[in-house]
C-alpha positions in Angstrom: -3.8 -1.8 -11.0 -1.4 0.8 -11.2 1.6 0.6 -9.5 4.3 3.1 -8.0 6.6 2.2 -5.6 8.4 5.1 -3.4 10.1 5.5 -0.7 10.6 8.1 1.7 13.3 10.6 1.8 12.4 11.4 6.2 12.6 8.5 8.4 8.2 7.6 9.4 7.5 8.6 12.4 4.2 7.1 13.8 0.7 6.3 12.1 -0.5 10.0 11.8 3.1 11.0 9.5 2.7 8.0 7.0 -0.8 8.5 6.5 0.1 12.0 5.3 3.2 11.0 3.1 0.8 8.3 1.5 -1.8 10.4 0.7 0.7 13.2 -0.5 2.0 10.8 -3.1 -1.1 9.2 -4.1 -2.6 12.6 -4.0 0.1 13.7 -6.6 -0.1 10.6 -8.6 -4.2 10.2 -8.9 -4.9 13.5 -9.0 -6.4 13.5 -6.1 -7.8 15.4 -3.3 -5.1 15.0 -0.1 -7.3 15.2 2.8 -10.9 13.5 1.2 -7.5 10.0 0.8 -5.8 11.2 4.3 -9.5 10.5 5.6 -10.4 8.0 4.1 -7.5 5.8 4.8 -7.8 6.4 8.7 -11.9 5.5 8.8 -10.6 2.5 7.3 -7.8 2.4 9.2 -10.2 2.0 12.0 -12.3 -0.1 11.0 -10.5 -3.1 9.7 -6.7 -1.7 10.8 -3.8 -2.2 8.5 -1.0 -5.1 10.1 -0.8 -7.5 8.0 1.8 -9.6 9.7 5.3 -9.5 9.3 6.7 -6.6 8.9 3.7 -5.4 6.2 1.1 -3.0 5.9 -2.0 -2.5 3.9 -3.8 0.2 4.2 -6.4 0.3 1.7 -9.3 2.8 0.6 -12.1 3.5 -1.7 -12.1 7.0 -3.6 -14.3 9.0 -5.6 -12.6 10.0 -9.4 -10.7 7.0 -9.8 -10.9 5.1 -12.4 -8.7 2.4 -11.9 -6.6 1.0 -8.7 -3.6 2.3 -7.7 -1.1 0.4 -5.6 1.8 2.6 -3.6 4.7 0.2 -2.5 6.5 1.7 0.6 9.5 1.0 2.1 10.2 2.7 5.3 14.2 3.5 6.2 12.9 1.9 9.7 10.4 -0.4 10.8 7.1 1.7 12.9 5.3 0.1 15.8 1.8 0.7 13.5 -0.1 -0.5 16.1 -0.9 -0.1 19.9 -1.6 -4.0 20.7 2.1 -5.3 20.2 1.8 -6.0 16.7 6.0 -6.5 14.9 7.0 -2.6 12.7 6.7 -2.2 9.3 8.8 -1.6 6.3 6.8 -2.2 4.2 3.9 -0.4 3.3 1.7 -1.5 0.7 -1.4 1.2 -0.1 -4.2 -0.4 -1.9 -7.1 3.1 -3.9 -9.5 1.5 -5.4 -12.7 3.8 -7.2 -15.7 3.6 -4.4 -17.9 2.8 -7.5 -16.7 -1.4 -8.3 -17.2 -3.4 -5.5 -16.6 -6.8 -6.3 -13.7 -5.5 -8.9 -11.8 -4.2 -5.9 -12.4 -7.3 -4.3 -10.8 -9.4 -6.6 -7.4 -7.0 -6.9 -7.5 -6.4 -3.0 -7.5 -9.6 -2.5 -4.4 -10.8 -5.2 -2.7 -7.8 -3.9 -2.7 -9.6 0.2 -1.4 -12.8 -1.4 1.7 -10.7 -2.7 2.4 -9.0 0.4 1.8 -12.4 2.4 4.5 -13.5 0.1 7.5 -14.2 2.0 9.6 -14.0 -0.7 7.9 -11.3 -1.8 8.7 -9.4 0.5 12.1 -10.4 0.9 12.5 -9.3 -2.2 11.1 -5.6 -1.4 12.8 -5.1 1.5 16.4 -5.8 -0.3 15.6 -3.5 -3.7 18.2 -1.0 -3.5 15.7 1.5 -5.9 12.4 2.1 -6.9 12.9 0.8 -10.3 13.6 -2.7 -9.0 10.6 -2.4 -6.1 8.3 -1.9 -9.3 9.7 -4.4 -11.2 9.1 -7.3 -9.0 6.0 -6.3 -8.2 5.1 -5.8 -12.1 6.5 -9.7 -12.7 5.0 -11.5 -8.9 1.1 -9.5 -10.4 1.6 -10.4 -14.4 1.3 -14.1 -13.9 -1.7 -13.1 -10.7 -3.7 -11.2 -13.9 -3.5 -13.5 -16.4 -5.0 -16.1 -14.2 -7.9 -14.1 -13.1 
């Protein structure tokens, strides 16, 4: 799993805007197609939603051409209401992009990421981080014990 921490320079106004920012960053780091990434995120979101509660969202998509799972963690400047049914607005967004052809391997890694993002202490550390490097260090420190246990 490859981790990327991103802090958008502008306030995110809508879910569409958020997914466009995600797709732009993901296309840059993965050398993938911006439009494919954005479309896949929207397709998956329509099926499952991405808000997991407590101000955290985990959008996800499987993409052709990826060699490894990429996780992008976005710390938003202001909370964003991404669901219309009254869920708490999100300020931490952890994006899971996986190779299309690795079903069970992807599920294992997604499960680990979901445990991390449901850990209130970890999310508190991410919210309190003052730099992208600090967020990446938090993610790697928390993920390593999970990787050894797998």
